[in-house]
N, C-alpha and C positions, 0 to 999 in steps of 0.2 A: 582409449585403450583398444588395441586391437581384439577382433572377434575370433579368439583362437578356435572355437569349436567348428567353425565353418570354413576358416581360411586354409586350405590346401595347397594354394599355389606356390607358396615358396617357403623356404625356411625362415623360420620366426625365431628371436632370441628374447629371453625375458629375463629380469632380476627378480629374485624371489628371496624375501628377508623373513625369517621365521624367527619369532621370539617366545620366550617361555623357558620351560625346563628341557633344553634341548642340547645341552652339552654333558657328556658323561653317561649318555643313556644309549648310544649306538645310533644317533641321528645321522651323522655323516655317513657312514656304511648303508644305511637304510636309503639315504638319498642317492647314493651311488648306485645301488641295486635297482631302484626305481628308476633312475634315468636310464641307466643302460639297458633295462629290461623293456623301455619305451622306445630305443633306438636314438635317444637324443644324446646330444654332445655338450660340453659346458665343464664346469668345476663347482666344488663345494669347499667351504672353509668355515672355521670358528671365527668369530670376531669378539670382540669386548661387549657387543650388545646380543648376540644370539648367533644365528647361523646363516650365511650368505651363500646364495645360490645362483648360478648362471646356467640356463638351460637352452639349447638350441635345437631346432627340428621342425617338422610339421606342424601346423596349428592344432589339430585335434590330438596330437601327442603331447604337445605342450600344454594344452588345455587339462587333459587328463592328469597329467603331472601335477599342476597346479591344485586340482582337486584332492588328489591323493596324498600329498605332502602333508594334509592335515588330518584327513580320514583314515589313513593307513599308518599313522606314525608309531613308533616303537611303545611298547606296553609301558614303559617307565617315563616316557616323554609326556610334559603336559604343555600342549601347544597354546601359547596366549594370543598370538597374532600371526597373520600371514599378510605380507604386503608385497604388491607387485608393481613393476616397472619394465614398459618396453625398452629394448636396446637395439641398436642396429645389428643385423646378422653379420657374423664375422667369417664362417665358412670354416670354423675349427673343426677338428677331428677329435674323438675319443671323449671320454670323461674322466677327470681326475680329482683327487682329494688335495688341496693346497695346504699348506702349512698355515697354523693360525696367526692371527695378526689382530692388532687395536688394542687400545687401552679399555677396560672393562667399563660399560655405562650401564649396568643394570642387569647383566646376564644371571639367569636363575640357576644355581647350582642344585643337582638332584640331591636327595637324602641316600644314605646308606641303605643297602637293600638286602635281603637274605639270599643266600645260596640258591641259584635256581635249580630246577629240577636236571636240567641237561649236564650242568656241573657236577651234581651230587651223583648221576649214572656215571661220570667219568671218574669221580673219587672212588666210587665202589667197584671198578671195574680194573682187575688185575692186568688186563692186556693194554690198558690206556697208560700213556706215558705220565699222566698226573695221578696216577692211582696213589690214593691216600696223601695229595699234597695238601699241606694245612692251609694254602692260600689260593687255592683255585677259584677262578672268576672269570667272567666273560664281559661282554658289552651289557648283558641283561641282569647283572647282580655284583654284589661285592661292595666295597667301601668307596665312598664318593666324597661327601660332606666332610667327613672327619681328615681325609687325607689331603685335600686342597690347600695349596698354600697361595696361590695366586692364580688369576684368571688372564688368557682363556684357559680353558682346562685342557691341559696337555701333560704328557707325563713328566717333563721336567718341571712341571709346576705343581708337582705333587711329592708326597713322602716317599714315592716309588722312585724318585729320581736317583737315589743311590743304589739301585739295583739294576744295572745294565742289562738288557735282554740277552738271552743266549741266542745263537743262530736258528734254531727252531722256533723260538718264539717270535723272533724278527720275521720269519717267513709267516707264520700264522697273522701277524699284525699287518702286514702288507697284502694279505691274500683277501680279495673282496668277497670270496665266497665262503670265507672262514666265520665262524661266530665270534672270532676275537679279532677280526678286522677293526683296528684302531682302537682296541680295548685298552685303556692306558694303565689299568693295574695288572695287565697280564704279566705271569709268572709260571715257574715250574721249579721242579726239584733243583736243576742245575743253576737257575739264575737268582734264587731266593724269593722273599726273606726265608729266615731260619727260625725254627722252632727249637726251644730247648727247656729243659726242666732244672731249676737251681734250688738247691737246699740253703738252708741257713749257713752252712759253712762254706758254699761256693757262690753267694749271691752277687759278688762284684762283677763289675762290667768286663773284667778279664778272667773270670772265673771258668770252671770246667762246663762245658755245654755238650749235651747229648743229641744224637741223631734224633729226628723228628719221631720216628717210630717208637724208639726207646723211651723218649720223653713222655709219649701219650701213654705206653703201657706202664710206666713208672708212676705217673701221675694217677691212673686208674687204681692200682694197687693201693696208693697212699689213701685216696678217698674210701675205698673199700674198708680200709683199717681205721677210718674216722678221723682222719687228718683234714686239716683246713688248708685249701690252696688259694693263692692268688692266680688268677687266670685273665691274661691279657685279651681283650676282645677287640672290637672297631673302635669304641669310642672311649675305652678306659679299661680299667681292672675290675674284675668281680671277685668277691670272696665266696669260695664255693665248698660245699660239704654234701655228704650224703642225706638227702632229706629224710630217707626212712630211718636214720641212726638218731634217735632222740638224744643220745650222749653227745655225739657230733653236733648237733643243733644247739644243744644247751651251751656247749663249750664255745661255740661261735658268737652265742648272745653275749656271754660274759666278757669275751675278750672284745668285742666290737661296742660294748656298753649299750646294747640294743633293747634293754627291757623285754617287755612283750610285744614289741611291734611286729608286724607280721613280716615274714620274708616271703620272697618270690621264689618259684620253683620252675625249673626248666626240665621238662620231660622229652625223654628220647623221640617218642611219637606220639601221634594224636591218640592212638588207641590207649595209651599209659594215662593220658589225661581222662579221657572217656569213662575208665574204670573208676575214678576218684570223684569226679564232678559232673554235674547236669549241664550239657553244652547244646545250645540253640544252633540253628544254622548260622545266624549271624554271628554269634561267637566264635564257630569253627571258622568262619570267613576271615574273621580277625586274626586268630590263631595262626592260620596259613597264609595270611597276606604277606606281600614282600616286606612290610614294616615290622612284621614279627612282635607286636607290642606284648607287654604283660596283660593278660586279660582277667579279671576278677569273675570268678566262676563259682556258682552255690555246689556246696560239697553234697555229695550223695548221702542219704541218711543212713544206707547200709556200709558206709566204709569205717564205722566204728570209730576207734581212736586213732586210726592211720593218720599221721601228718598232724596230730593235734599240737604237738610242739613247734610247729612252723607257723601257724596263726591261732594262737590261743584265744579262746572267747568268740571268735567270730565264725559265722555261717559260711563265708566265702573263702577261697584261697586264690592266690594270683598265680596263673600258669603262663609259661611261654614255651615255645618250641626253638630249637637250635636255629641260630641264624648265621652262623660262620662255619666254614669247614673244621676248625678247631673243636667246636661245640660237637659237631657230629661225630668226630674221632673219638673226643672225650667219653661221650655217653654210648660209644658202642656202635659204629656204623654196622657192623654185622651183628645180626640178631643173636648169634650164638657165643657172643664174646662175654665172659663174666664179668661182673661190675656193676656199680650202680645205675639204675635206669630213670633215677629222679634225683636232681641236684639242686640245692639250695644255690641260688645265684642272686647275690646281693652286691650294691656298691661297695667298693673296696674303699673304706673310709672307716675312721670313728664316728660315731653318730655326732653329728653338727659339722663336720668337716667336708671340704670338696671331695670331688671323685679323683683317685688317684690316675693320672694317665702318663705320666712320665716315668721312665724306667728308674733313674736313680731315686726319685722322690717315692717310688713304690717299694724299692729295696730297702730304703730306710724306714719310711713311716708305716709300712705294713709289717715291718719285722716283728712286733710284739702281738701281731694277729694271725700270722701263717705259718705253716709248717714247710710250705716251699712255693716257687713262683713258677708257673708254667708260662713262659714270655715268649717274645720275639723281637726280632730287630728292626722293624718297620716301625718308625715314630707315628705317633698319633698327634696330628697338628690341631686339632679342635676336640676338646673332650665332649662327650654327649652320652648321657646316661639312658637307661631303658625307658621306654615310653610306658604308660599305664592306662589302661582302659577298662570301662564297664559297657554293658548293652543295657539300655532302659527303652521298652517299649519297642524293640526291634532295632533301635538306633544307636549307634555309637556315642558314648558319653565320655569324653577325654578326662582323665584324673591327672596325668602328667604327659605333656606334649613334648617329645624330644626325639630319641632315634627313630630312624624311619619315617619320620613327619618333618622334622626341620632339616633344611630351611625353606620347605615348600610355601610359597606366597599365599596369602589371602588376599582374594580380589576385592577391590573397593569401587563403589559405584560411579565415582568421578575423582578427578584430580586432586589430591590434597597436598598441602605444604610439606616439605622434607621435615620430618620431626623425628627425634630419639626420646623414647619413653622408658623409663628406667624401672618401672614396676614397683613392689613393695618389698618389705624385708623378711617375708616369709614365702617360699615356694618361688624365689625371683627368677623372673625371666625378663628380657627386655624386648622393646619392639621398634623397628624403623619401619616408617611410612614415607611413601613419596610416589608422586603419579597416582596410578590406579593399584598399587599394591601394598600390604603390609606383611613385614617379615617378623618373626618372632625367633628369638634365640633359643638354643637348647636350654633344658632346666638347669639352672645355676644353683640353687638351693637357698638356705637360710642365712642371712647376712651377719649374723652374731660373731662368726669367725673371721680372723684377719686373712687367712688364705682364701676363705670365700670371697671377700672383698676384692682380692686381687684377680680371682677368677672372673668375678662380675666386670672388673675394668677390661681384661683381656676379651671377654665376649663383647663388650660394647665396641672395641676397636675392630674385631673381627666381623661383626654384623655389618658394621658401616661399610667396610672394605669388600666384602663380598657381594654386598648391594649396590656399591659405587654410588652411595648417597652421601651427601654433605648436609648434616641436619641443620636448619636453620633454628629450630626451637628444641628445647628439652621441656620434657613433661615428667612429673614426680607426684607422689603422693603429698596431700596436705599435712600428714603427721610430721611434726617438727623433728621427731627423734629418729625417723627413719634412717639409716645410714645411705640408702640409696637416694633420699631426697637430700640429704647433706652433700652427697656427691655431686648432684645436679646444682646445687645452691653455690658449690666452689667454681663452677664454671663462670667466669665472668665476660667469657666471649660471646655468650648467646643468651638471649631472654629465655627465660623459664616460665611454665605455667604450673600452678599447683592444683590437683585435681582431687575433689572430695572421693574417697574411697569407693564408696557405694554407687556413685554417679558413673565412675569408671568400669564397675562390673556391669552395670546396664547398659553403658555404651559398648562394650565390649560383645556383648549378645546381640545388639543391633548391627554392629559392624560384620559379625561373621554370617548374618543374615542378609547382608548386602543393602541394609537401609542407608540412606543418606543422611539420617539424623536430623533432618528438617521437621518431621511429623513426631510428635510426642508419643511415648508409649508408657504403659503401666510397668514400672519395674518393681518385681518383688526381690530384695536383695536380702537374704538371710546369711548370715556367717558369724564368726566368733569375735571379731574386732574390727574396728575402722574408726578413724579419727571423725569426729562430727564438727559441723560448724559452729555447735555450740559449746566446744570443748569436752563433752561426752563421748564416751565409747559407744558408738552405734554398732548395729549387727541385726536389729530385726525390722527392716526398712521397706516402706512402700513409697516409691518416687513417682512422680509423673515427671519425665524426663526426655529431654532430645539432647543433641550434642552442645547445644548452646548453654544448657542450664537444666535446672531441676527444680520442683517443689516437693517438699516432704509432705507427702498427704497422709500418712499413718505410720505409726511404729510400735513397737512393744514397750510396755511401761517400764520406766526406769527402775533398776534397783541398783543396790550398792554392789561394787566389786571389791569386796574387803581383801585388802593385802595384794591387789593386781594380781601377778602370774601364780600366787600362791594359791588363790581360788581357782586356777585353771588346772593346777596340778592336784589340787584337791577338791575333786567335784562336790563333796559333801558340804563344802563350805557354801557353794552356791546354792544347794538345796536348803541349807539352813536361811540363807540369806532370803530366797523366795518365800520360804515359809513365814518368815518374820514379815515381810512385806504384804503377805495375804492374810496376815492376823491368825495364823495358825500355829498352835502350841508345839513346842519341840518336845514331843512325846518320846520318853526312852524306848517305846516299842518300834520306833521308826528306826529303819537301818541307817539313814545318814546321821542321825543323831547318835547312835550307839558307835558309829564309826569315829565321831569327833570326840578325842579326850576330853576328859571333864574340864581340864583347866584350860584348853583351848577353846572350848564353849562358852566359858565364863568371859574370856578375853574378846571372843567374837561378838558376844551380846553387848558388852560395853562399846565396842568398836562401832556397831551398827547404830547403838543408840546416839553416840557422839559424832558419828560420821567422821572418824578418824581413820586416815589412809583409805577412804572408801570412795573411789571415783565410780560416778553413775553410769550405768550401761544399758542398752536396751537391746543386748545380743539374744538373738535366737540361738545361736551356737550354745551360749551359757544356760539358756534354759533347758536344751536338751541335755546338757551335763547334769543339770540341777535334777530333772526327772530321772535320769539314770541313776544317780545316787539316791534319791529319795525312795526308789523301789528296790534298792539294794543290788544293781548290776554292778556299777563300777565307783568306788570311792577314792581310788587313787589313780590318776591318768600318768601312764609312763610315757606317752607319746601323743602326739596332736590328734585331737578328736576321738580318743580312745573310749571315753565315756558314750559319745553319741553314736559311734559306730557299734558297740556292743549293744546299744538301746535298740538300734535298728536291726541287729541280728536277733534279739529276743522278740521284737514284732514280727520278724519274718517267719517265726515258727507257728503263727496263728493266721497265717494268711487266708484260710479258709474262710474268715470272717470280714475279709477286706471290703467285700460289697454290702456288707449289712449297714443299715443306718446307724449313723452316728449317735451314740449314747448323750442325750441332751445336757447331761449333767456335765460332759466333757466339753466346756465352751470357753471363750473368752469373752469379758465383757468390754464393749466399745464404749469409751468415755469421750464426751465431747471435749474440744479444745480447751474451754476455760475450767475444765475439772482436773486437767492434767498439770502437774507441776514436777519439773526436772529437780532431782536430789543436789541442790548446791551448784548447779551450773548456771552461768549468765544466761539471761534471756535474749539478750542482744548478739545478733550474727556478727561475724567479722565482714571484710570487704568481699570475700568470696561468696557470700549467701546466696541462696536460692533465688530465683527470679521473683517468686511469688512468696511473700512472708507470711501468710495466713498461717495460723498455729494448726498442727496436725491432729489427727484423731489418735487416740491411744488404746491399745488392746492389753488389757488387764487379765493375766492368766489366774487371778485367785479363785474363781469357780472351778477352774479346771484342776488345780492343785488341791483343793478340797475333794474333790470326786476320786482323785487318784489315791488320797489319804483314806477314804472311807473304804474304798474297794481293796486297798492294801490290807487294812485291819479286818476286812471280811474274807480274807484268803483266796481273792481272784487271782488266776494265774498271772505271772508277771507278763508273760507274752501278750496276753490280752490287754493289759493295762497299757503296756508299750504301743500295741496297734492302735488301741484308741486315742492315746495321745498323737499319734502321727495323723489320725483322722481328723482330730479336732484341729490342729495346726493347717491342714488342707481346707477345712470348713471356713476357717478365719481367712484364709487366703482368698476364697471364692467370695465370701461376703464383702470383703474390702473391695475387691476388683470391681464387684457389681455397684458398688456405693461410688467408684471413682468414675465408672463409666456413665452412671446416672447424673452425676454432677458435671463431668467434663467430656462425655461423648467419646471417650477413647476405647477402641476394641482390641488392641494389641497389648499382650501381657509378656514380658520377658521374666524368665525365672533364673536367678543368677545367684551368685555367692557359694562359698564352700558347704553350706548346708544342703545345698541340691545336688551335691554328690551323692546323697543319700536318694536311691533310686525308688525306694518304697515311697517317700515323700513326693518326689518328682512326680511319679505315675499318678498318685492320689490326686495332686494339685492340677496336672494336665487334664485328667479325666473331668474332674468337676469343672473347669474352666471351659472346656471345649464342649461339654454338655450345656454350657450356659451361652454358647455362641461366641467366645473369644477365639481369636487367634494366638496361637501359644509360640512364644521363641523359647527353645533350650538350646543348650550348647551342644555341638556336634564337632566343632572344629578345635577350639580351644577351651580348656578347662573352667568350670565354673568357679572355681577357687581362684586363690590370688596367682596361680599361674597364667592366667588370661588376663590379668589386671592392666598390664602395659599396654594391650591393644586398646582397651578403652581409654586410657590416658593420651595414647596417642592421636586417636580420631577426634577427641575433645580438644586437645590442643591444637589440632590441625585446623580446625573449625573455628578458631578464636576471631578471625577477622570477619566472620559472618555477623550480620546484624542480630544484635541480641533482641530476642523477642519473649515477652512474658507469657507464661503457660496458663 
């Protein structure tokens, strides 16, 4: 290849192919400006596989271009690779942007991003022609993923195709010096889209629609009066009400059948959030990032009962900042405009249903829930719910990965077989892997609802289409009752691989950290439920795992799950079950005993004695539920993990004792394999059994439970008991990992599963492990809960052709 840096004797021409997130981020305008600024000729175009560039000119200038095309790329771009090829010089003049061409072969579409500072300045400027335009955007911000209908990314292949540009927008679109040069969603007041407010009387598609300014004013008045609105955003509708109005929040809870599940709050400015919550530099960075996720923040102790109705019983509130022009206008772009400064913004659906994103569906399905619709006529092609994050030890901990992050790829260390993984039945997401990339879908939801199952099928089709991947394999959870698994098994055109639930969790953590999966790690997988290879419900697992297989090294002792989901909804049943397994009497003085009606208590005792409808479980999530009920924090769970979340909140009130030595009474007893006996499950594994079938160690919480009962009866504050329990679990993790290292020489630990969404536990475990010299992997890209499950399934299935090796 020509030495460009030193060859100044003649014009040189070079073809440059750039792959990655390089469409929809202003990459072609950037290339145009870079090339013309260096005095180069040639052209740039979008293709199905990326951006194709030809540049011609003096060698040093061409060399400079090739270096800067990666290093100076637009902020929203993510350059995966740059390839070069010499071409004969043509003597061409000028530099042009050519029309896009070519079928998609893996182009990476960018996520939707929040309105940028330049657009916000224009939105607030009365002299600007886009003053208060609800759809202001440029090459640096706005909708991308949710409006793309096909590739390459051009306006006629987005949902903006139905809005012809006016003459003024065309001039800006064609002007290389303009910020909107080749910005596909470009629009203004003249060329649309149109915002409107519809009430219950005029919600039909042909009904009355107000001007945008009147619609915003009326919507703010309704919110101030306690109304509930459906607000159409980038990826779907929100249900909105005044967060500072407890009556409005309570009404929304009843209409949505939300129970006590916390709502997210959208604040007008960062200052509004800082008045109510403690915000670290990292948390502020997340709040103000282009992704604009919901960030879970610790409430300030001096805020009193403010916003109690938004997140009952929790120490944290989920906050986000406006990310569309409509949000900014609705919250009051001008500081002196009266109206709510804090809005509840929650997914527009009944609990358990998919997000409403199509207008006619929203007008019909949301009618019992809302008083009006603030909507617009730009279609949403792909629904995309808000992302949710926490910060743990100064790093991002995803809770739900969706808008702002999807469909950004996850880099894999080597080529893998094209595979589609279908995730689980809770917090469902799908994952496609191929080559050296993994792509996860937006959050789909829980698969109990037929409409959610249809959304799942749409997501599978859309994900394979935008990634231009033809999966050769399907991967699914081993649970035979999962609807996602049944969907995969109905496909007779491709082989499918069934992956054990907790093995997938561990593999997901390994994959996001770039591990090739050949060297095993110690995987600590704690969650609520997962189908085990012995037919029991697992959830308190320590696995020695690589992608090829795993060994179950240790687990929480089995107890009965009496009545299945009934025990999940009534944590006092799990508390009584754990007490019975530990040989501790059901004293009427214990809160969990008092919470259980006497007749139910008698039936439960017989049920446990006879083993009727009592599936055994090793779930750590259920142990958290049991302790929460045992000490009187949560006896009835209205939403997933409520009891555990409230237990964490109680422990957080005593963090001043976090570094004190663990109370030795708060401990687990480790039992040797021959002392452990599952409750009524087969000892014989199935054909997918772990690679090494030696029996695992068992962690028995009986001493821990006895200590809790003793402290409860002596009047120890609940927060201190809750904190001591967290520390005991962390001590167990450290002890088991040290034993695994001693026996197997492994130095890397992956902390995964939904229980590790608990930042207090995650910090305590990571601190102990690192002090003991372990390398600790925690989730930073995909959630530790089932929202990250599909990534682990995919990399395990894609590695099935590797030679199986015993651990």
